[in-house]
N, C-alpha and C positions, 0 to 999 in steps of 0.2 A: 771855602775856595777850593781846597784839595778835592773834596767830594764832587764839586761841580766839574773840575777838570777831568776827573776819572769818568764821569758820566759822558762828557763830550768825547773822550777817547773811545769809550765803548760804542757810542753812536757812529764815530768815524770808522771803527773797525767793522761794525755790522754792515755799514753801507757799502763795503768793498766786495760785495759778492760777485761783481762782474769779473774779477780776476781769478775766480775759483777754478775755471777750466784750465787756465794757464798754470796755476799752482799745482793742480792734479797732474798735469803733464810733466812738470818739473820734478815732482815727487817720484813718479814712475821712472823717469829717466835717471834720477839719483839712485834709486834702488837697483835698477838694472846695471848701472855703471859700477856700483859697489859689488854686486854679485859677480860680474865679469872680472873685476879686479881681484876679488877674493879667489875665484877659481883659478885665474892665471897665476896668482901667487902660490896657491897650494900645489898645483900640478907642475909648474915650470920653474919656480924658485925654490920652494920648500921641498920639492920632490916627494910630496905626500907624507912628510914626516909629522909625527904627532905634535911636537912642540909648536908647530905653526898655528895651533888653535889659539895661542896667545896673541899672535899677529891678527888672526881673524877677529878676535875681541876688540883689538884696536881699530880695525876697519869699521866694525859696527858702531863703536863709540864716535868715530869721526863722522859717520853718516848721521848719527843722531844730532850732533851739533850743527852740521851743515843744513839739516832740515829746520832747525831753529832759525838759522840765518834766512832761509827761504821764507819761512813764516813771517818774519819781520819785514822782509822786502815786499811780500805780497800784501800785508795788512797795513804797513807803515805805522806799526804800533808795537810796543813792548808790554802792553797790558797783560797782566797775569804771569809775567816772567820775573823771577827773582834775580836781581843783580848780584846779590850776595852768593847765591849758588854758583853763578857763572864765574865770579871772582875766585871762589874757593876751588872750583874745578880747574881754572887756569893756573892758579898757584900750584895746585897739585901736579899738573903736568910739567911745570917748570922744575919742581923738585925731582920728578921722575926722569926727565931728560938730563938733568944734572948728573944723574947716575948712568943712564943707559947710553948716553953719547960718548962716554969715556971708558966705561968698564962693562964687562959682559956677564957679570954675575947673575943678573936678573933678566937676561935676554933669552929668547928661545934658541935652542942649540942648532936648529936647522939654518939654512942660508937666509931665510927671511929675517933672521936676527942681525944680519950684517948691516942693512940700512933701511929695508922696507918697514920694519917695525918702528923705527925712529921717525921715518917720514910720515907715517900715519899719525903718530902722536904730534908731530909738528903741525900737520894740517888741522888736527883737532884744536891745537892751541891758537892757530891763526883764526879759525872759525869763532872760538870763544872771545878772542880780542875784538872781533867784529861785533859780536853780540854785546859785549861790555860797552863798546863805543856807542852802540845804538841805545842802550839803556841809559847811560849817563850823559850822553851828549845829543846824538842825532834825533832821538825820539823821547827825550827826557820828560816832556810834558805828558806822556802817556804812562809813565812809570809810577807804580803805586809804592812810593818810597815809605810812606807812613806805615803800611802794613808789612813791608819787608823789613821786619824789626829784629830779626835774630842777629846777634853780634858776631860778625865774621871774624873779628879780631880775637874774640874769646875762643872760638873754635880753632882758630889757627894756633894760638898759644898752647891750647890743650894738646893738639896733634903734634906740635913740635916737641913738647915735653914727653909725650908718649914715644915719639920716634927716638929721642935720646935714650930713654929708659929701656925700651924693648925694640930691638932691631935684629934682623937675620944677619948671618955672617958671610953671605955668598960672595961679596966683593973682596973680602979680606982687607978691607980698608974702612975703618969706622965712619969716616966722614961721608963716604958715598953710600954705605949701608944705612946710615941715619937718614940721608937724603931720600932714599927709596922708601924707607919706612914712613917718613913724614908724608910722602905721596900717598901711600896706602891708607893712612888714617884720614888724610884730608879728603880723599876720594870717597871714603865711607861716610863722612859727615857732610859732604857737600849738598846732599839732597835735603837736609834738614830745613834750611831757609825756604826752599821752594815749597815744601810740604806745609810749613807754617803759613806762608803767604796765601797759598790756595785755601787753607782751612779758614783763614780770616776773611778773605775776599770773595770766595766762591767762584773765582774767575776760572774759566776752562778754555784756554787757548786751543786752537785746532791742531797744533803740532803734538799735543801731549800723547795721543794714541801711538804715534810713531816713536816718540821719545821713550815711552814705556816699553814698547815691543823691542826696540833695539837695545835698551838697557838690560832687558831680560836676557837677550842673546849674549850680550857682553859678559854679564855675570855668570851665565851658565858655562860659557867657554872658559872664562877665567877660573871658575871653580873646578872645572874638569882638569885643567892644567895643574892647579895647585893641590888637587887631591893626591897627585903623585909628587909634586914639588915639595910639599911639607915633609915627606919622608926623606927627601934629599937633604933638607935643612937639618933634620935630626941626625942624619949620617955625618954631615959636616961637623956638627957639634961633638959627636963621639970621636971623630978623627982628631979633633983639637984637644981631646982629653977631658971634655966637659961632660960629666955624668948627670943624670937626673932629668927632670921635666924640661921639655923644649918650649920655653916661653915664647920665643919668636915664632915658632910654628903655630902655637896656639893663638898668637896675636893675629896672624894671617887668617886663620879660620874664623876668629871672632869678627874681624873686619868684614869678611865676606858675608857672614851671617847677619851683621848689622845692615849691610847693603840690601840684603834680601828682605829683612824686616821693614826697612824704610820703603822699599819698593812695593811691598805688599800693601802697606798703608796708603801709599800713593795710588796704587791700582784700585784699591777699595774705594777711595774717595772719588776717582774718576769713573769707576763703575757705577756708583750712585748718580754721578752727574749724567752719564750716558743714559741711564734708566729714566732720567727726568728730561731728556732731550736737550741737554745743554752742551754736549760735546760738539766741537766743530763750529760753534757759533760765536766764539769769543764773547760770550755773555755770561753774567753771573747766574748761579743757581738760585732757586727759590730760597727765601730767607730761612725757612724752617730747616732746609737741607744744610745750609751753611752752619747753623747753630749746632747741628749734630757733630760737626767735625772741628769746631774751634777747640784748640788745645788749651 
């Protein structure tokens, strides 16, 4: 029965080619709006200060989630989308906002850190909640729940444990430092369920090229910021009289490296799908290609 429902969902998605032009126009408008907003933030709010690259990363992330919402609205389907990844991403942002809305230890030091940074994260969270509602309620009949099998609860518990054990000290308040660290670890692990789902199903939703590109932008900007930020964490540790290896700084680097590794795997999978003409059709890859990527 589940297999039959997925087949029907695929047929339904494939039949909706008539909305393609409208979707393309919306995508272009979304990109242009994001570029204009980013430029306005950089020149008029941040006054061209370097820390604003962290706010730019938030803008790219927000756009990636908004494009997922547009994809669902256009296709009226959540086929190929991992509900577990969206839940983990949303929970990660809740933990992040629990820190950044109250303390400034992990905010960019320019004026974009006053509220623009948090507004971008809030918009991302709202977009994720819309996607989660679509996955588990509005379009549940098109959701491949059986193949979306990674335990989000287990990943959550592991990330919380890591956050308690290893966290930076920039807030000087352990509760909020832990909250930010949990966000970091959850964000790094959130892509795992999506990667596993795609490996098992071979589903290639049309939004993935945009999602990959924007996630690359987000990671590059975030890594650029933390290349210097990790040095500050080590300095804070020395000021507190703690000598030796900076575990919290190493944890940030490891989390960023993990994001890159998962993203490379994701990009490799979809690169193979693109080579086989499956990108943008919301249709599964050939069976032999699916088998190559099953974990």
